N, C-alpha and C positions, 0 to 999 in steps of 0.2 A: 392328595387331591381334595379339594373342597367342592361344594355344590356349585360354586361360581366358576369352576373349571370344567364342568360337565356339559358337553354339547354346546359350548359357547366359544367355538374356535374362530380364529381369524379367517376372513374370506374376502372376496373381491368387493363385497358391498360395504364391509365395515372397517377395512384397513387398507390404506394406500401409503406407500413410501413417501415421506416428505421430500419434496424437491422444489426449489424456486422456479423451475421451469413451469410449474402449474400456474404461477401468477400470470405468465404470458398468455396462456390459453384462456384464463378467466377474463383478462382485460380485453382480449380480442373478441370474446363472446359477448360481454356486457357493455364494453366501452369502445367497440370497434370503430365507431365514427368519430371518436375524440382524438385530438392530436397526441402523438406519441414521441415524435422526433422533429426537431427543428435544426437545420444545419445549412447556413447560407440561404440559398434559394430553395433548398429541398425541404419538403414537408411530407411526413408520413403519419397516417393514422395508426391506431393499434391493430386494426385489421390488416393494414399493409405491412407493418413491422412483423406481425406474426407470419404473414405470407412469405415475406422475404427471408425470415429466419428458417421457415420450413423448407424453402427452396435451397438455402445454404446447407441445411442438414441433409437434404436429399442428395445434393452434389457431393458432400463429404462422404456420405455412405457409398456413393458410386466410386469414390477414390479409395475405398477399403476401410474407412474409419468406422470403428465399432467399439464395444465395451472395452475399456482399458487402453484404447489408442490415445496418443497424445497429439493435440493440434496446437502448434505454437503460433502466436500472432505478434506481429511487430507493427502496431498501429497507434496513431494518436487518438484523441477523443472524437471519433467520427461515428456515423451510423453503422458502419461495418463493424466497429468494435462492440457496439451494443448488440448487434445481431450475432456476433460470435459468442457472446455470453448466454444467448438463448439457444443457438443451434447446437453447439458442441455438447453441452450437458444433456440435451434432448436425445442424443445418440448414446448416452452413458459413456461418452468419451471424456477425456481430461483436457481442460483448457490450460495452456501455459502462456501467460501474458508476459512478453519480454519488455524489459525496461529499455525505452528508446534512447537512453543516454549511454548505454553500455558500448564497449568496444567490441571488435569482431572476435578476438580470441575467447572472450567470456560468453558472448552469444553462442558461439559454436560449442563451447563446453557445455552450456546449459541444455541446448537442443540435443546434444548427444547423450547427456546424462539422463534426461527424461525420455529418450528414445522417440523423439517426435517423428511422425511420418508425413505430416503436412505443415506447411508454413504459409500463413496469410500475411502479406507484407505491403505496406504503403510505399509507393514509388519514391517518396522523398528520402527514404532510408536505403535506397538501392546501393550506394557505394559501400556502406558498412555491412549490409546484408550480403552483398556479393562476396566480400572478403570472408565473411563468416561461413558462407556456403562452401567456399573454396577450402577453408581450413577443415570444415566438416568432412569433405570428401578426402582430402589428402592425409589428414591426421587420424581420422576416426573411421574412414571407409564407409561413411553414411551419406546417402543422398535423399532429398525430400521432394515431394510434390509441392511446387510453389504456385501460389495464387496471388497475382498482382492486383492491388487496388489503386485505381486512379480516382482520387477524391475530387469532387466537384470544386472544392475550395482550394485546391493546390494547383498552382500554375508553373511551378519551378521544374527543373530538370529531374530526370530519374528514368533509367532504362527498365524495360521489362526483363524480369529474371526467370520467369517460369513459363510453362506452356498454357496456363490458364489465366484468363482475365476475369475478375470478380463478377462484374455485371453480366457478362456473356455467359458465365458459368451458371448464374442464378436463372437466367432466362432459358437455359438449355435443360433445366430439370424441373419437373412438376413438384409442387410442395408436398411434403409428407402430410398424411391425413391428420396427424396429431403429433404435437411435441410431447412425447411421453415421459421422458426421464427414466430413472433407474427402477429396477425391481427391488433393489436393496438400498435404503437411504444411507447406509454406511459406505457405499461405493464412492470412490474419489470423484470430485467435481473439478478440482484444479490442482495444479502444482505451481507454487510461486517460490522464487529463489530469494534468499535473504543472506546478508553477510553474517557469518558466524563468528564466534569468539576467536577462531584461529585464522580468519580471513578466507577460509574455504567456503564457497557458497553452499547453502543447505537447501534442498528441495522440500518445501513445506507442503505436505499433502493434506488437503481439506476435503470434507465430504458433503453430500447433498443435505443431510440433516442440519449440519452446522450452518451452512449457507442460508438455508430456509429460515432457521431461527434467528440468525443475526440480521437478516433482512427485516424480519418482523421487529426485532429489537430497535433497529434504526428508526423505524416509524414511531414506535412507542416512546423511545427516549426523547425524541424531538417533538412528540405530539403532532406529527405531520398530518395534515388533512388529506382528504381525497383530492386528486388532481393537482398535486404540487407541480410547480415549474422548476425543475432541478437543473442548475447550471453546472456543467462539467469543467470545473477548474482543477479538481483532483484528477491525476492521471488514472485512467481505468486499469493501467498495468500494475498499479500499486494495490496489492491485496484485493484484486478484482474490484477496484473502486470502492473498497470497504463494504462490499455487498450492495451498494446502492443501485447498480443496474437492475437488481431484482426487487429492491424496495420500491423503486419508481414504477416497475411493472405491477407490483402488488396494489398500488394506490391508483393505478390508471393515470399516472402523471405524465409530464412531458419532459423528455430529455432535451435540454438545450445544449447542443454540442459546441465545443470550443476547441479549435485546432491549435490556437496560440494563447498562452496564458499571459496576457498583458493587461495592465490597468484599464486602458481605454476599451479594449475588447470586452473585458468583464463588465464594466459599468455600462457600456452601450447595450450589451445583451440583457442586463438587468432592467434597463429602461425600456428597450424596444420590445422584449418578449415577456416582461413582467416576471422574470425569474425571481423566485422568493426563497430558495434554499441553495446552498453551495457548501462544499467542504474544501479545506485547504490547509497546507502547512503555514506556520506563522509568517513566512516571507511573503506569501500572496496577500495576506491581510495587511501587511505593512505596505505593499504596493498600493493598495486602495487608500490607506491613510495618507500616504505621501502624494497621491495623485492631485493634480490641479483641481481647485474647487469647481471649475467650470464643468469638469467631467461628471460631477455628482449632481448637477442640476437636472431637474425633471424626475428624479427618483423619489416618489412620494409613498410608495407602498412599503410594508414591513418586509425587511430582508433578514433572513436568519443564516448565520454561518456556523460551521463546525470546525474547530481547530484541534490539531493533534501534532505529534512530532516532539521535538524538544519542548520543555515546558515554556509556554508562551511568555515573552517578556511583558512586564507590567505595562510598559508604554504601549504595547500593541493592544492589550485588552482595553485600556483607558481610551486609546485612540478610536477603536471601533465603537465604543460606547458614545463617544462624542459625535460620531457620524450617524448614530441612531441605528446601527446594525446590532442585532441581538446575537451574541456569540456564546456557543456552548463548547466547553472544553472536554474532550474525550481522550482516552488513553488506551493503547493496545499494542499489538504486535502482529506480524504476519501469521504467527502461530495461533492467534485467536481471531482470525478473520478480519483483522483491522481493529477498530475500536471495540473494546469489551468492558470498559468502565467509563463513568461519566461523572463530572462534578455537578451533580444535580443541584439546581438552584432552589434553595428553600425560600418560602415567601418572606421570612424575616430578614433575609439578606438585603432586600430592597431598601430597608431602613438604615443600612450601614453606610459609612462614607465610601466614596469611590475607591480610595486606596484599600479599604478593608474588603470591599466587593472584589477588587482585583486579586487580593491574596486568596480569598475563598474560592474564586473561580479558577485560579491558577493551579489548583491541586488536581491529582489524578482521580480522586473521587471514589465512587462505589461501583460495584459490579452492575453490568447490564441485568435487567430483570429476568432474562432467560439463561443467564450464566449462573450455574449452581453455586459457585464459590469464588471469592476473591479474598485473599488474606495477606498479611505480612508475617513471615515466619523466619526463625533463625535456621538457615539451611543445614547447619551441622547437627542440630538436634530435632528439627522440625517442630519445635515448640512455637506457639503463636506469640508474636511480640505484643506487649501490653499497649493499649491505646493511650499512650502518654505523650505522644508527639516528640519523643526524644530517642526511644530505643530503636536502633536500626535493625532491619531485617530485609528479607527479599520478598518482592511482590510475587504471589503465586495464584494461579487460577485452577479451577476444576469445573468440569461440566461439559455440556454438549457443544459449546462453542469453543472447543479446543481441537487442534489439528489431530489427524490420524497419527502423524509422526513425520520423520524425515526420510525422504526417499533414499533407499539403498544405504541407510546409515543407522543400523540398529544400535550401535554404541551411543551415538548422540541422542537417539530417541529414548533409550533407557535412562540416560542421565537427565534428560529434560523432564521425565515423568517420575523421577525417584521420589519415593514416599507418598505416591498417590496424588501428587499435585504437579502442575506444569510450572517449572521454574523459569521466570522471565529473565533473571540476571539483573534486574533493576532493584537497587537498594533504596529503601524507603522507610518512613515512619508511619504509624497509624495514629492519627490525631484523636482527641477525646470524642469527637462526633463520628468516629469510625470512617473518616475520609482519609485515603492514603495520599502521601506526599513524597514524591521521589527526591532523594538527596544525592544520589550518585549512581553510576553504572558500573556493574562488575564486568561487563562484556568488553569494555574498551571500544565500544561502538560510538562513533560520532554521528549525530543526526544533523545534517546540513540541508536546509531547504526541504525538509521532509524525506531526504534520501539517506540511507545508511552508508557510512564509510567505515570500513575496518581499519583501525589504526595499524594493525599488524601488516595489512596489505600495503599501506603507504610506507611503513618502515622497510618492508622487503624491497620496495622500489628504491628507496634511499640507499640501502645497503649494497645495491648493485653498482653504485658509483665507486670507483677505485679509491677515492680520497676519504670515504666515510669509514671511520673505525667503529663508532657507536652512534645510535640514534634512538629516539623515542618520540612518538607522536601522541598528542593529547588534544582534547577539545578546548577551545577558548570561546567565550561568549561573543556573539556577533549580532549587532542590532538588525541586520538585514536577513541573514541566513539562519539565525538561531544559534548555530555553532559552526565553526570552521576549524580545520586541522592546523595546528602549529607544531613544527618539528624542532626538536633539540638535537644538535649534532656535535659530535667530537670527531675531528679529523685525524687521519693517520700522521705519525711523525714524518716530517719532511714533505707532506702533501699540502697543497693549497687548493681551495675551491671557494667560489663566491655563492651567495644565496641565489643570485640569478641563474647561475650555472646549474645548481641543484634543482631549481624549479623547472628549467628547460629539460633536464634529465628526466624528471618525474613525468613531464608532459608526454614524453615518448613512451611511457610505460603504463600510464593510468588515464582513466577518463578525466576530463578537465575538472569536474567538480570534486575529485578526490585529491587534487594536487594541493600541497600545503600552501596556505596564504602567507605564511611567515616562516622563515628559517632563523633559528637562534643558535649561534655558536657559543655554547656554554657547557661547563662541566655537568655531566649527568649523574645524579646521585645513585649510588649502588649499595647493596648490602655487602657483607664481607665475602659472600660467595659469588659476587658479581651480578646479582639480580638487580635490574633497574627498578628503582622505587618511583613508580609513576605517580603515587599520591603526592609526592613533593613537587613534581612537575605540574600537576594539576593546580596545586596551590600557587605556584609561580604564574601560571596562565589564567588564574582565577576561574578555572573551569566550574567550580561549584556555583559561581554566580549565575550560571545558566539555569540553575534549578531553584533559585531563590525567588 
């Protein structure tokens, strides 16, 4: 013990657990009269959003939600989704944002795996959610409290599934006096499911400290000003919207909600509401590039976009530059709260040709400033790869913006953290300026339109067809989606099947975006022991071109 340890203990005055919930309280306190949410005809100030979130927290507490409880949400980018990101963590409960594109069996599996006790769901998704709830009861013996949301901007069909209606529930409960957050910043704030190397979903558990720090990183990385107008083109179910629900709260900004991600809706919102920041997968940026010129008329302010997912095609970066949108390329995974590295634009890059700027901006870049480490290492030896632009290694992270681990999966957690670093599974080189550049993926994960597709899951569906003897699925570059799955198939002797029949077969087993866009009936290269050599198939499909 030193003199600096004597009578200098932590106390309520000098130590508070870091949690992004505190950003909501601050903005309500100092920016309470400023706009916080825009959605159709609805407008809420920060004082109102804080009040609504505190009412939701009060209602959830009355339903038994407390520390360690899981609340699942099946919502588009609406005010209710924003409020869930504030209310659930305020109770020290865990938020599970469900991918609205998933099928009923996978939704049921995830809600059972994370032991959800409450589900907040938009009525648009009633058919698939009803099926998921039925599977949850019949196969897992679990039932949930269901809260139905009737969004003001949704006019389609959708039955009520639960005994609670969102707005009525809020009005029936007085708001909590304060959105407190956890006593321990290491407590879980969210569990998000991602496709793993085996095709089995993994529950990525993140904590309050990491969410707080990454929310700050978002603002610092983008040099975001106070009061940004942030357009929700990125699904909030994806890595909790890359922590931007909390970044916007920190800056007293405005959430411009968008229920449908379409070029006209995006450009109309940018023009009408002055939206100046948005995040999206490459496909969304491509929608804007290819939109009629008339839709771009009247947008005169600076618009900044953030892109992640598969490495953005050069045509996309150049196209956005021609539109005058300022694009920042980031890289990350669910396990690091979304983006955790960025291709920081150096001043000298502006003097380069457009093609060279595109190459420089297309790299995965350097670590976020509050992420303690990002490196490229040889996984077998853990030696760091030289910064020569040619020696392949695996991108690894270390620091506070790394998950707690995988829920109920100690084996995968230990493997992910082997050697004291988080192993991403993405193979890359470190260039001489110490910017990382992905060259391949070791996980056999295909990133299509910003969504992860497990090639093994698609292969499993193909193998269920009686005519299929062998199959392998790899990525192929796609100008619209970034990547799409292509399947190589060998049929059993005496069996016949068409590509159309296999596609129809897969549609009965997989979400639509996972279905192969092309079936190739070709011999599949194998080793002497029968192991499929996917690297040869990637060469055939020109998969590597997606990362050039």
